[in-house]
N, C-alpha and C positions, 0 to 999 in steps of 0.2 A: 688868501695869501698862503703860498707854499712854504712850509717850515722844514721840509725834507732837505737834508744836506746832500745833494746829488754830486757836488764837486768838492773834493778835498785834496787839493794839490798845491804845491809851491814849486815853481820851476826854478832850478838853481841858476844863479846869476851867470855862471860860466856857460850854461846851456843857452840862456837868452842872448848872451854876447856872441856866442858861436853862430846862433841862428841869424842874428843881425848881420854878422860879417858874411855869412853865406848868401843872404839875400842881396847884400851890397855887391858881392862878387858877381852874382847873376846879373844884376843891373849893369855893372861895369862891362861885363863880357858882351852883353847884347845892346848896349847903349847906342852904338854907331849904326845899328841895323833897325832899331825900332823907331816908329813915328807916332806922334800924338796928333789926334784929330781935334779940331774945335767942335763945339756942340753943333754948329751949323753944318760943318762937313759931315759929321756923324748922321745928321738928318737927311742929307741930300745924296750921299753915295749909295750905289746899288749894293745890297747886302745879300750874301750867300747864306742860306739856311741849310740845316742838315738834309732837308729834302732836295735841295738844289745840288748838293755835292755830287751825287751819282751822275746827274745830268752833265755837270762840268767835267767829271772824269771821263765820261764817254766822248764828249766833244773834244777833249784833249787828245784822246786816242785817235779820233778821226782827223784832227788837225795834223797829226804826225803821219798817219797811214794814208790819208787822202788829201794832200795839201792843195790840190787843184781848186778846191772850193774856198780857200783862205782868201779873204778880201785883200787887195793890194796894200791897203793902209795898215794892216796888222803886221806886227813884228813878232814872228813865231818864237824867237829866242827870248824876248821879253815876256811873252805870255807863258812860256814854259818856266821861266824863272819865278814868276808870280805863283804859279801852281805849285812848284816845288817848295817855295817858301811857306805857303799855306800848309802843305803836308808836313813840313818840318816843325812848324809852330803849334799845330793842333795838339800833339801829345803834351807839349809844355803847358798849353792853355788848360787842358783837362786836368793835369796834375796840379797846377797852381789853383785852379778852380776848386778842386777837392780840398787842397790845403787851406785856401782862404775860407771855405765854408766851415771846416773844422775849427780853424782859428777863431772865426767869428762866432760860431756856436759856443765855444768854450768861454769866450769873453762875455757873451750874452748871458750864459748860465752864471758866471761869476758875478756879473752885474746884478742879475736877478736876485741871487742869494744875498748879496750885500745890501741891496735896496730893501728886501724883505726884512732883513735884520734891523736896518735903520728905521723902518716903519714901526716895527715892534718896539724898539727902544723909544721912539717918539710917542707911541701910544702909552707906554709906561710912564714917561715924563708927564704927559697930559694928565694921567691919573694922579700922579704925585702933586701936580699943581692944584688939582681939585681937593686934595687932602692937606694942602698947605704945608708941604714938606720943604724945608729949607733948600735953597739953591735950584730947585726945580723950575721956578719961574724964569730965571735967567736962561737956562738951557732951552726951555720951551719957546721963549721969545726969539732966541737965535734960530732954532730949528723950524719954527712956524713960518719963517720968511719964505720957505719953499712953497707954501700953499696960499700965500696972500692973494695972488692974482685970481685964484680960482673962485673964492667966495661961494656963496650958496646960490644955486640956480633958482630963478623964479619960475614957478609952474603957471602956465596959462590954462584957463578952463575954456572949454568949448560951449559952456552953457550960456 
């Protein structure tokens, strides 16, 4: 268990509120443009990876410079709009990805340190119960509910 205090911050309420409002504003601004996919849609659509992006960029150049090979069922204007939308969204996705990662890491670290402290306290209460210290049993009984389902694992021998 790590007892090092790697995180020691309190985010002021006004900063948290301003961040929530900024995120809400971003969502509001882009709401009419964004689409949510169902899990089955996410599984079935063709996905472009980082390796495919240069291929698509080249193909887009050729679609414009050499349109004689464009199949008659393709709408060049719609294809161009899709490509431009991707180019415009990728910087936002990268920035939000980095932001989300840092936000998640900070929350994970705060949770880890809080949980480690709670486990240390719980261990201290367990010792107090063994020593018959008043009030320890009530606290122990309440906190021990977290571990009730775990029980002790039975070991099987191969002998």
